[in-house]
C-alpha positions as CSV (number, residue, x, y, z in Angstrom):
1,M,168.5,126.2,92.5
2,A,171.1,124.2,94.6
3,A,171.6,126.9,97.4
4,R,169.5,126.0,100.2
5,R,168.0,129.0,101.5
6,P,165.5,129.4,104.2
7,L,161.5,129.2,103.1
8,L,160.4,132.6,103.2
9,F,156.4,133.4,102.8
10,G,154.7,137.2,102.6
11,F,153.0,139.5,101.3
12,A,155.0,142.3,101.3
13,C,155.9,142.0,97.6
14,A,152.3,141.1,96.8
15,L,150.9,144.2,98.5
16,V,154.2,146.7,97.1
17,A,154.6,145.2,93.6
18,S,157.7,147.2,92.8
19,A,159.2,146.7,95.8
20,S,163.1,145.8,95.0
21,G,164.0,142.5,94.4
22,C,160.4,141.0,94.8
23,A,159.5,140.5,91.0
24,P,160.7,141.0,87.4
25,E,161.1,144.8,86.4
26,T,157.7,145.9,85.7
27,V,154.9,148.3,84.4
28,T,152.7,149.6,86.9
29,V,149.1,150.9,85.2
30,G,148.5,154.0,84.9
31,G,146.9,156.6,83.0
32,E,147.6,155.2,79.8
33,A,144.5,153.0,79.5
34,A,142.8,154.3,76.9
35,A,146.4,153.6,74.8
36,L,146.4,150.3,76.2
37,R,142.8,149.7,75.4
38,E,143.3,150.2,71.7
39,R,146.3,148.2,71.5
40,F,144.3,145.2,72.7
41,V,143.6,143.0,69.6
42,A,141.4,140.1,69.9
43,T,143.0,137.1,68.1
44,P,140.6,134.6,66.6
45,G,142.1,130.7,67.0
46,R,144.9,131.5,69.1
47,P,146.0,127.9,71.0
48,V,145.1,128.3,74.6
49,L,146.8,127.2,77.5
50,L,145.4,126.9,81.1
51,I,147.7,125.5,84.0
52,T,146.1,125.3,87.7
53,I,148.6,123.8,89.8
54,D,146.8,122.6,93.1
55,T,147.5,124.4,96.0
56,L,150.0,126.9,95.5
57,R,149.5,130.1,97.5
58,A,150.4,133.1,96.0
59,D,153.3,134.2,98.2
60,A,154.8,130.8,97.4
61,L,156.3,132.1,93.8
62,G,159.4,134.3,93.6
63,S,157.2,137.2,91.8
64,Y,154.8,137.5,94.8
65,G,158.3,137.4,97.8
66,S,159.0,134.1,98.0
67,S,162.6,132.6,98.3
68,V,161.8,129.9,96.9
69,A,163.3,129.4,93.6
70,T,160.6,129.5,91.0
71,P,162.3,131.0,87.9
72,V,159.8,129.1,85.5
73,L,156.8,131.2,86.5
74,D,158.5,134.2,87.6
75,G,159.8,133.9,83.7
76,L,156.4,133.9,82.8
77,A,155.4,136.7,84.9
78,A,158.4,138.5,83.5
79,R,156.7,138.3,79.9
80,G,153.0,138.8,80.8
81,V,151.3,139.7,83.5
82,R,150.5,139.7,86.9
83,F,147.9,139.9,89.0
84,P,148.5,139.9,93.3
85,D,145.2,140.1,94.3
86,A,143.5,137.4,92.7
87,V,141.1,135.3,94.9
88,A,139.2,131.6,94.6
89,H,136.0,131.3,95.4
90,S,136.3,127.9,97.6
91,V,139.1,126.3,99.8
92,L,138.7,123.0,97.3
93,T,140.2,121.6,94.3
94,F,136.7,120.6,92.3
95,P,134.4,123.3,93.0
96,S,137.1,126.2,92.7
97,H,137.8,124.5,89.1
98,A,134.0,124.6,88.3
99,S,134.6,128.2,89.1
100,M,137.3,128.5,86.8
101,F,135.5,126.8,84.6
102,T,131.7,127.9,84.4
103,G,132.6,131.9,85.0
104,D,130.3,131.6,87.8
105,D,130.8,131.0,91.3
106,P,129.3,128.2,93.2
107,S,126.3,129.9,94.7
108,R,125.3,129.5,90.4
109,H,126.9,126.5,89.7
110,G,126.1,125.0,92.9
111,V,129.4,122.3,93.4
112,H,130.6,122.8,97.0
113,D,132.4,120.2,97.9
114,N,134.9,117.2,96.5
115,D,133.2,114.5,97.7
116,R,129.2,114.8,96.9
117,H,128.6,117.1,94.1
118,R,128.4,116.7,89.6
119,L,129.0,119.6,87.7
120,P,125.5,119.5,86.0
121,D,125.3,118.7,82.1
122,S,123.6,121.7,81.6
123,A,127.1,123.7,82.7
124,N,128.9,125.6,79.8
125,T,131.9,125.0,80.0
126,W,135.9,126.6,79.1
127,A,136.3,123.5,76.7
128,E,132.9,123.5,75.3
129,R,132.9,127.1,74.4
130,L,136.1,126.4,72.6
131,K,135.3,123.1,71.1
132,A,132.5,124.5,69.7
133,A,134.4,127.9,68.0
134,G,137.0,124.9,66.3
135,Y,139.6,123.9,68.5
136,E,140.3,120.7,69.3
137,T,140.4,120.4,73.4
138,A,141.9,118.2,75.9
139,G,142.6,118.0,79.9
140,F,145.3,116.3,81.7
141,V,145.0,115.9,85.3
142,G,147.0,114.8,88.4
143,A,144.0,113.9,91.2
144,F,140.8,111.8,91.5
145,P,138.5,115.2,92.5
146,L,139.0,115.9,88.9
147,D,137.9,112.8,88.0
148,S,135.8,112.9,84.9
149,V,133.3,111.0,86.6
150,F,132.5,114.2,88.4
151,G,131.5,116.0,85.3
152,I,134.1,118.1,84.5
153,A,135.7,116.5,81.3
154,Q,132.6,117.9,79.3
155,G,133.5,119.6,76.2
156,F,136.9,117.8,75.6
157,D,138.2,115.3,72.9
158,T,140.5,113.8,75.1
159,Y,140.4,113.7,79.0
160,D,143.7,112.1,80.9
161,D,142.5,111.0,84.0
162,Y,144.9,108.0,84.5
163,Y,146.7,108.7,87.4
164,G,146.2,105.0,88.2
165,S,145.8,103.4,92.2
166,S,148.4,105.6,93.6
167,A,146.5,106.3,96.9
168,S,148.2,105.2,100.1
169,G,145.4,104.5,103.3
170,I,143.3,107.2,102.6
171,Q,145.0,109.2,101.0
172,L,143.4,110.8,97.4
173,E,144.8,109.0,93.7
174,E,147.0,110.8,92.2
175,R,150.3,111.2,89.7
176,L,153.0,113.4,89.8
177,A,153.2,116.3,87.8
178,E,156.0,115.2,85.4
179,D,154.0,112.7,84.5
180,V,150.9,114.4,83.6
181,V,153.1,117.0,81.7
182,A,154.6,114.4,79.6
183,S,151.3,113.1,78.9
184,A,150.3,117.0,77.8
185,M,153.5,117.1,75.7
186,T,152.7,113.8,73.5
187,W,149.4,115.0,72.8
188,L,150.9,118.7,71.7
189,D,153.7,117.6,69.8
190,G,153.1,118.5,66.0
191,R,149.4,119.5,66.8
192,E,148.6,123.2,64.9
193,G,146.4,124.8,64.5
194,S,143.6,125.9,67.4
195,W,144.1,124.2,70.4
196,F,143.0,124.3,74.0
197,A,145.1,122.3,76.8
198,W,144.2,122.2,80.4
199,V,147.0,121.1,82.8
200,H,146.5,120.2,86.6
201,V,149.4,119.1,88.8
202,Y,148.7,117.9,92.3
203,D,152.1,118.0,94.1
204,P,152.2,120.9,96.2
205,H,148.8,119.2,97.9
206,A,149.7,117.1,101.6
207,P,151.9,115.5,101.9
208,Y,154.6,117.0,101.0
209,T,157.0,114.9,99.9
210,P,159.1,116.1,96.6
211,P,161.5,114.1,94.8
212,A,164.7,114.2,94.3
213,P,166.5,116.7,94.9
214,Y,164.0,118.7,95.4
215,D,163.7,116.9,99.2
216,T,167.2,118.5,100.0
217,L,166.7,121.9,98.8
218,Y,164.1,122.5,101.8
219,P,164.7,120.0,104.1
220,D,163.1,122.0,106.8
221,A,159.7,122.8,104.2
222,G,159.0,120.1,102.1
223,Y,155.9,121.9,101.1
224,A,158.6,124.7,99.0
225,G,160.6,121.8,97.6
226,E,157.0,120.5,95.8
227,V,156.7,124.1,94.7
228,A,160.3,124.1,93.2
229,Y,159.4,120.8,91.5
230,V,156.5,122.1,90.2
231,D,157.8,125.2,88.4
232,A,160.8,123.0,87.2
233,T,158.4,120.5,85.7
234,L,156.5,123.1,83.8
235,A,159.8,124.9,82.1
236,P,159.1,122.5,78.5
237,L,155.3,122.9,78.6
238,L,156.2,126.9,78.8
239,E,158.4,126.6,76.2
240,L,156.3,124.7,73.9
241,A,153.3,127.2,74.6
242,A,155.4,130.3,73.5
243,E,156.9,128.3,70.7
244,R,153.3,128.2,69.2
245,D,152.4,131.8,70.3
246,A,149.5,130.4,72.6
247,I,147.6,132.4,75.0
248,V,148.9,131.3,78.9
249,I,147.0,131.1,81.8
250,A,148.5,130.2,85.1
251,T,147.0,130.3,88.4
252,S,146.1,127.6,91.3
253,D,142.6,126.6,92.9
254,H,143.3,127.6,96.2
255,G,146.2,128.1,98.9
256,E,147.5,126.5,101.6
257,A,146.9,127.6,105.4
258,L,150.6,125.9,106.3
259,G,149.4,126.1,110.4
260,E,148.0,129.8,110.3
261,R,144.9,129.7,112.6
262,G,145.9,126.1,113.6
263,E,144.8,124.8,109.9
264,A,147.4,122.6,109.4
265,T,146.6,122.2,105.3
266,H,143.3,123.7,103.5
267,G,139.3,123.0,103.4
268,V,138.3,124.6,106.9
269,F,138.7,128.4,106.8
270,A,138.5,130.7,104.1
271,Y,141.4,133.1,104.9
272,Q,144.0,134.9,102.8
273,S,146.2,132.1,103.0
274,T,143.7,129.9,101.2
275,I,141.4,132.1,98.9
276,Q,144.5,134.2,98.1
277,V,145.9,132.6,94.8
278,P,148.8,133.6,92.3
279,L,147.7,134.5,88.4
280,I,149.6,135.1,85.8
281,M,148.3,135.6,82.2
282,A,150.9,135.9,78.6
283,G,150.5,135.5,75.3
284,L,148.0,138.7,75.2
285,E,147.8,140.8,72.5
286,G,149.3,144.7,72.6
287,I,150.5,144.4,76.4
288,D,153.8,145.3,77.8
289,P,155.7,142.3,79.2
290,G,155.9,142.6,83.3
291,L,153.1,144.4,83.6
292,V,151.1,144.4,87.5
293,V,147.5,144.3,87.7
294,N,146.7,145.8,91.5
295,E,142.9,145.6,90.8
296,R,141.5,142.6,92.6
297,V,140.2,139.9,90.4
298,R,138.5,136.5,90.7
299,H,139.1,132.9,89.2
300,I,135.2,133.5,87.5
301,D,136.7,136.5,85.8
302,L,139.1,134.0,83.3
303,L,136.7,132.5,81.2
304,P,135.4,135.4,79.8
305,T,138.7,137.1,79.6
306,V,140.3,134.4,77.6
307,L,136.7,134.5,75.1
308,E,136.7,137.6,74.3
309,A,141.0,137.7,73.9
310,V,140.0,134.8,71.1
311,G,137.4,136.9,69.6
312,L,134.3,135.2,71.1
313,E,131.2,136.8,72.9
314,P,131.3,135.7,76.7
315,G,127.9,135.6,77.1
316,T,125.8,135.5,80.3
317,M,127.6,134.6,83.5
318,Q,129.0,136.1,86.6
319,G,132.6,136.7,85.9
320,Q,133.9,139.8,83.6
321,S,136.4,140.2,81.2
322,L,139.8,141.4,82.6
323,N,141.2,143.1,79.5
324,D,139.5,146.4,81.0
325,V,141.7,146.2,84.2
326,I,144.8,145.2,82.1
327,A,144.1,147.9,79.8
328,G,144.1,149.8,83.3
329,A,140.1,150.7,83.8
330,T,138.9,150.2,87.6
331,R,136.1,148.9,88.5
332,P,133.6,150.4,91.2
333,E,133.8,147.9,93.5
334,S,135.5,144.3,92.6
335,V,132.9,142.0,94.9
336,S,133.7,138.2,95.3
337,Y,131.7,135.8,97.1
338,F,133.8,133.1,98.8
339,E,133.0,129.6,100.7
340,A,134.4,126.8,102.4
341,L,131.6,124.2,103.4
342,H,133.0,121.2,103.7
343,P,133.2,120.9,107.6
344,Y,129.4,122.1,107.2
345,L,128.5,119.3,104.9
346,D,130.5,116.2,106.2
347,W,130.7,117.5,110.0
348,G,127.8,119.3,111.0
349,W,129.8,122.5,111.8
350,A,128.6,125.7,111.0
351,P,128.8,126.8,107.6
352,L,131.5,129.5,106.3
353,R,130.6,131.5,103.5
354,G,131.6,135.3,102.9
355,I,132.3,138.6,100.8
356,H,135.2,140.5,99.4
357,A,134.0,144.4,98.9
358,G,136.8,147.2,98.4
359,S,139.0,146.5,101.1
360,L,137.0,144.7,103.0
361,K,136.4,141.1,103.8
362,Y,133.4,139.9,105.4
363,I,133.1,135.9,106.9
364,E,129.4,134.8,108.1
365,L,129.7,132.6,111.1
366,P,127.8,132.3,114.5
367,L,131.3,134.5,115.3
368,P,131.5,136.6,112.3
369,E,134.6,138.2,110.8
370,L,135.2,141.6,109.4
371,Y,138.6,142.5,108.2
372,D,140.1,145.5,106.3
373,L,142.7,144.0,103.7
374,D,144.3,147.5,102.6
375,S,145.1,147.9,107.0
376,P,148.4,146.4,108.3
377,E,146.6,144.6,110.2
378,R,144.9,142.9,107.5
379,E,143.3,139.4,109.0
380,T,145.1,139.8,112.6
381,R,142.5,142.3,113.8
382,N,138.8,141.7,113.7
383,L,136.6,144.8,113.3
384,V,132.9,143.5,114.2
385,D,133.2,145.3,117.0
386,T,134.3,149.2,115.7
387,R,132.6,148.8,112.1
388,N,129.0,148.0,112.6
389,V,128.0,149.9,109.2
390,D,130.6,148.3,107.3
391,L,129.6,145.1,108.9
392,A,125.5,145.4,108.4
393,R,126.2,146.9,104.9
394,M,128.9,143.4,104.1
395,A,126.4,141.6,105.6
396,A,123.7,142.8,103.7
397,L,125.7,141.9,99.9
398,L,126.5,138.7,101.2
399,G,122.6,138.7,101.5
400,D,121.5,140.2,98.0
401,H,124.3,137.4,96.6
402,M,122.9,134.2,98.1
403,A,119.2,135.7,97.4
404,A,120.2,136.1,93.7
405,A,121.7,132.2,93.7
406,P,119.5,130.0,91.3
407,S,120.0,127.3,94.0
408,Q,122.4,126.2,96.9
409,D,123.3,123.0,95.7
410,T,122.2,122.8,91.6
411,A,124.9,119.8,91.3
412,T,123.7,116.0,90.8
413,E,124.8,113.8,92.9
414,E,127.9,111.4,92.3
415,S,127.4,108.5,90.0
416,A,128.1,104.8,91.7
417,E,131.4,104.5,90.6
418,A,132.7,108.1,91.6
419,L,130.8,107.5,95.1
420,R,132.3,104.3,95.6
421,R,136.0,105.4,94.5
422,L,135.8,108.0,97.4
423,R,133.9,106.2,100.2
424,A,137.1,103.8,99.1
425,L,139.7,106.4,100.1
426,G,137.7,106.8,103.2
427,Y,136.7,110.5,101.8
428,A,133.0,110.8,101.1
429,G,130.1,109.3,102.4
430,N,130.4,110.6,106.1
431,A,127.3,113.5,105.2
432,A,126.1,115.5,108.8
433,P,122.7,113.8,109.5
434,T,120.6,116.7,108.9
435,Q,121.3,120.2,107.1
436,R,120.6,123.1,109.1
437,S,120.3,126.6,107.7
438,A,122.9,129.1,109.4
439,A,120.4,130.6,112.1
440,D,120.5,127.0,113.8
441,F,124.3,127.3,114.4
442,G,125.9,128.9,118.5
443,P,129.4,129.5,118.8
444,D,130.2,126.3,119.9
445,D,129.4,125.2,116.3
446,D,132.0,128.0,114.3
447,P,135.1,126.5,112.9
448,K,136.8,129.0,115.2
449,R,136.6,126.8,117.9
450,L,136.7,123.4,116.1
451,I,139.3,123.5,114.2
452,H,141.6,121.9,116.8
453,I,139.5,118.9,116.4
454,E,140.2,118.8,112.3
455,G,144.1,118.6,113.4
456,R,143.2,115.8,115.5
457,V,141.6,113.9,112.8
458,Q,144.2,114.5,110.7
459,E,146.7,113.0,113.5
460,A,145.1,109.7,113.1
461,V,144.9,109.5,109.4
462,V,148.5,109.5,109.5
463,A,148.9,107.6,112.3
464,M,146.5,105.0,110.3
465,D,148.4,105.3,107.7
466,A,151.8,104.4,109.7
467,R,149.7,101.3,111.0
468,D,149.6,103.0,114.4
469,H,146.6,102.0,115.5
470,R,146.7,102.1,118.9
471,S,147.4,106.3,118.6
472,A,144.8,106.9,116.0
473,V,141.9,105.0,118.2
474,T,143.6,107.5,121.4
475,V,142.9,110.4,119.2
476,L,140.1,109.6,117.8
477,E,138.6,108.3,121.4
478,S,139.5,111.9,121.9
479,V,137.1,113.4,119.1
480,I,134.3,111.8,120.0
481,S,134.1,112.5,123.4
482,E,134.1,116.5,122.6
483,R,132.2,116.1,119.6
484,P,129.7,113.2,119.7
485,S,128.1,113.6,116.5
486,M,130.7,113.4,114.2
487,A,130.1,110.7,112.0
488,R,134.1,110.7,110.6
489,A,135.2,110.2,113.6
490,Y,133.6,107.0,114.4
491,T,134.3,105.5,110.8
492,L,138.0,106.3,110.8
493,L,137.6,104.9,114.7
494,A,136.3,101.6,113.2
495,R,138.7,101.0,110.4
496,A,141.4,101.4,113.0
497,L,139.5,98.9,115.1
498,E,138.8,96.3,112.4
499,E,142.8,96.7,111.4
500,S,144.1,96.5,114.3
501,V,141.6,94.1,117.0
502,G,138.5,92.9,114.1
503,P,135.4,93.8,113.0
504,G,133.6,93.2,116.3
505,P,134.9,95.7,118.3
506,A,134.4,97.8,114.8
507,A,130.8,97.1,114.9
508,I,130.6,98.2,118.0
509,A,132.3,101.5,117.5
510,L,130.0,102.2,114.8
511,E,127.4,101.0,117.3
512,R,128.1,103.8,119.4
513,G,127.8,106.5,117.1
514,M,124.2,105.5,116.2
515,E,123.7,106.1,119.8
516,A,124.8,109.3,119.5
517,G,122.8,110.5,116.5
518,A,125.8,110.3,114.2
519,V,123.8,108.1,111.3
520,T,125.1,108.4,107.8
521,P,124.7,106.2,105.1
522,H,128.1,105.6,104.9
523,L,128.5,104.6,108.7
524,L,125.5,102.2,108.0
525,N,127.0,100.3,105.2
526,R,130.5,99.8,107.0
527,L,128.2,98.7,109.6
528,A,126.9,96.3,107.6
529,F,130.1,95.5,106.2
530,Y,130.8,94.3,110.2
531,Y,128.3,92.4,110.7
532,S,128.9,90.1,107.9
533,L,132.2,89.5,109.2
534,T,130.7,88.5,112.7
535,G,128.4,86.3,111.5
536,E,125.1,89.0,112.7
537,F,123.7,88.4,109.5
538,E,120.0,90.1,110.4
539,K,121.7,93.3,111.7
540,G,123.6,93.4,108.2
541,I,120.7,92.9,106.6
542,A,118.8,95.5,108.3
543,A,121.6,98.2,108.0
544,A,122.3,97.5,104.6
545,E,118.3,97.9,103.9
546,E,117.9,101.1,105.6
547,V,120.6,102.6,103.4
548,L,118.8,101.3,100.4
549,R,115.7,102.4,100.8
550,D,117.3,106.2,100.2
551,Q,119.7,105.2,98.1
552,P,118.9,102.3,96.2
553,D,121.6,102.1,93.4
554,D,124.2,102.3,96.4
555,V,126.7,99.8,94.8
556,D,129.2,99.3,98.2
557,T,125.8,98.3,99.8
558,L,124.4,96.4,97.7
559,A,127.7,94.4,97.5
560,V,127.7,94.0,101.1
561,L,124.0,93.1,101.2
562,A,124.6,90.4,98.5
563,T,127.6,89.3,100.7
564,I,125.5,88.6,103.8
565,Y,122.4,86.6,101.3
566,A,125.1,84.4,99.7
567,R,125.9,83.2,103.6
568,V,122.5,82.8,104.5
569,G,121.7,80.5,101.7
570,R,119.8,83.2,99.6
571,E,121.8,82.8,96.8
572,P,119.7,83.3,93.9
573,E,119.1,87.2,95.5
574,S,123.0,87.3,95.9
575,E,123.5,86.9,92.2
576,Q,120.7,89.5,91.6
577,L,122.0,91.7,93.1
578,L,125.8,91.7,92.2
579,L,124.7,91.6,88.7
580,R,123.5,94.9,89.5
581,V,126.3,96.2,90.9
582,V,128.3,95.4,87.7
583,E,125.6,96.8,85.7
584,L,126.0,100.2,87.7
585,D,129.9,100.0,88.3
586,P,131.8,97.5,85.8
587,T,135.4,98.5,87.1
588,F,134.3,97.6,90.4
589,A,136.5,94.6,90.6
590,R,135.0,92.8,94.3
591,P,131.5,92.3,92.7
592,H,133.0,90.3,90.1
593,G,135.0,88.4,92.3
594,N,131.7,88.1,94.9
595,L,130.2,86.7,91.9
596,G,133.0,83.9,91.1
597,T,132.7,82.9,94.6
598,L,129.5,82.8,94.5
599,Y,129.2,80.3,91.1
600,L,131.6,78.1,92.7
601,Q,130.1,77.2,95.6
602,L,127.1,76.3,92.9
603,G,129.6,74.3,91.0
604,R,129.5,76.8,87.9
605,Q,132.9,76.4,87.1
606,A,133.2,78.0,83.8
607,E,131.0,81.2,85.5
608,A,133.3,81.4,88.2
609,A,136.4,81.2,86.0
610,E,135.2,84.0,83.5
611,A,133.9,86.0,87.4
612,F,137.1,85.6,88.6
613,Q,139.4,87.0,85.2
614,T,137.2,89.8,84.8
615,A,137.2,91.0,88.3
616,L,141.4,90.6,87.9
617,D,141.0,92.5,85.0
618,F,140.7,95.3,87.3
619,D,142.5,95.0,90.4
620,P,145.3,92.5,89.9
621,N,145.4,92.0,93.4
622,L,142.2,91.4,94.5
623,V,142.0,88.8,97.1
624,E,138.5,86.8,96.6
625,A,139.9,86.5,92.6
626,H,143.0,84.8,93.8
627,T,141.6,83.2,96.7
628,G,139.0,81.0,94.4
629,L,141.2,80.7,91.2
630,G,143.5,79.2,93.8
631,V,141.0,76.3,95.1
632,M,139.7,76.2,91.4
633,A,143.5,74.9,90.7
634,A,143.7,72.9,93.9
635,N,140.5,71.1,92.5
636,A,142.1,70.1,89.6
637,E,145.7,69.1,90.9
638,S,147.1,72.0,89.3
639,Y,148.9,72.8,92.7
640,E,151.7,75.6,91.2
641,I,148.7,77.8,90.4
642,A,147.0,77.4,93.6
643,V,150.4,78.4,95.3
644,M,150.5,80.9,93.1
645,H,147.1,82.4,93.5
646,W,147.4,81.9,97.3
647,S,150.4,83.4,97.6
648,Q,149.4,86.8,96.4
649,V,147.0,86.6,98.7
650,L,149.2,86.6,101.6
651,R,151.7,89.4,99.9
652,Q,148.2,91.2,100.0
653,Q,146.9,90.1,103.8
654,P,149.5,88.4,105.4
655,N,147.8,86.6,107.9
656,A,144.5,85.3,105.8
657,P,143.4,82.4,107.7
658,F,142.4,80.8,104.5
659,A,145.2,81.1,102.6
660,L,147.8,80.2,104.8
661,Y,146.2,76.8,105.7
662,N,145.2,76.1,102.2
663,L,148.7,77.0,101.3
664,G,150.3,75.1,104.0
665,I,148.3,71.7,103.0
666,V,149.2,72.0,99.6
667,L,153.0,72.6,99.9
668,S,153.0,69.7,102.8
669,Q,150.4,67.2,101.5
670,S,150.6,68.1,97.4
671,L,153.9,69.1,96.7
672,G,156.0,67.5,99.5
673,R,157.3,70.6,100.9
674,P,157.0,70.3,104.8
675,A,159.6,72.9,105.3
676,D,157.8,75.8,103.4
677,A,154.4,74.7,105.2
678,L,155.5,74.7,108.1
679,P,155.9,78.4,109.0
680,L,152.5,79.1,107.2
681,I,150.6,76.5,109.4
682,E,152.4,77.9,112.6
683,R,151.0,81.7,111.9
684,Y,147.6,80.0,111.1
685,V,147.6,78.5,114.4
686,Q,148.5,81.7,116.3
687,I,145.3,83.0,114.4
688,R,143.2,79.8,115.1
689,P,144.5,78.4,118.6
690,N,141.5,76.6,118.8
691,D,141.8,74.5,116.2
692,Q,143.4,71.0,117.4
693,G,143.7,69.7,113.5
694,A,145.9,72.5,113.0
695,R,147.4,72.3,115.7
696,A,148.0,68.3,115.3
697,L,148.9,69.2,111.2
698,L,151.6,71.6,113.1
699,Q,153.1,68.7,115.0
700,D,153.5,66.7,112.5
701,L,155.1,69.0,110.2
702,R,157.8,69.6,112.6
703,R,158.9,66.2,113.2
704,Q,159.0,65.8,109.3
705,V,161.3,68.7,109.1
706,Q,163.3,67.9,112.4
């Protein structure tokens, strides 16, 4: 793996499974279906290991034709079954896993996005079914979209989503694959009998930052380095599974566009680069190693396949067991529904839904698309103008599929904690102001005509993470000028302005969004927050109350309104709201800190100290708590403790005026350290040049230090 080789992605080996050098020696399904079926034996109680690798393209593995070194998963394919034509039903993490776990596609389970749904308790998941059959169950996940708050953890005895808070700026919380695998190995150590373990690793997901030495193996392709890293990381897990004679399923939730059709990552389109996934199964009884099954298979087929393999009845679900096609049977026509609805739900673009049937693929959009995946052109030639009969048939198939769905949105809303954590990452709450039917959209709403906007938004996000706010503002202004109804552009612009200029310009940016009709709960929430900082309290109260009329338990907005109430002398109402917030979301640190500040203002010292400490238990870096504890320590003449807390504030917010000034005062007047105080007061005066008392103090400190 040390040799540096160019990255090669292509579907050649996926289409011609026996191509020389592309894959392990294989056995192609032929006329021995009956014999293979006779050899299939269900083995009740067999351990089951499911591995899902986030954002892994099918053609990123060596066994699928890539030049990336993936010997571990290629070895799994050599001893198991490989499916070159496996497809997902969504291009997002949570909906895709919901399909795998229920055996139903999104039209039935109702999870369409990462940031607005919860898998309903009525779902009968993979873990629940195996647990009912006597299995011990455990899940180990690598990133927040699969957090237990979304309902995906039902049925698991152990659910390890302790990835911490590693997010930077607007990136999602995640942990390295090696940490996920290590946690799973600890759980599996010495475990005998029947168990089901699910291991989800997130690393191929953007941003592509593989650890050493994989960052140098493919120096111009970080994605390839992450794929190679994940492959090597899975080695001990697969070795253990082989020792325990477990059934192993390895797949991904979706692929990655890598710039194809103008899409940098995934989530907008549903071309094969993001819908086609690798799928490898090993440990099935009676199957020759190295088998390649060219029949199209689906994520929803995994659950019934495994249930049948361990002797359980699958029951009613959309998916079908793959044991017949593994044995050589051919289905009359493989039909698979897919969707990419995030741009519709969050940005107000046209909804994207589609269907595979046989070799044809139909994408329903204002500018519809029809492809023949068996033709040499695959997805490079749109056939809508030349194959009208096929177009009508495929459109009717999709219409029938949607008509048979019980609901297009059966999932419940997120918990207060989930929504708050997503919003903190800039990942939720920008839902399009109104939801329209597909017929209400025109060609200008088609994602194909808008993909450049998504690219510019991502450019702005990268600039903000790099603290290049000027570039972010320029890019976002261009987005707004072209798509003035896109709420996410306004909320990102406001955040960039807040961090670079201040809350006043941020509020003005959101007011522009209001005038353009881009009114969402998140935009109103942020507007109320900025009004609380600019002193426009009545406006802030009005904006917050508008959110709470429809979402009375929105913890972010309750917390903002409580802050405003405290500042306008409505302390009892502020306390009532903050207590409601910590009841709804006990781990939300800031409301505990705000309670401490309120109690401190009211002279309730013991309650203030308890609230501040509770806040630090959940967030050791919370500025409000360190600020308040510093004040309490200084009042008690525990000046070194006050210095410790206020210094921590400045590590988080280097230009926090309150901390700069008070730390300077304590250092100079109480601890006799004017030289340490001088740079702090200098910075404070730069921020507050009109503070005459501080300017006089600065002159006095300069005289003392000379």
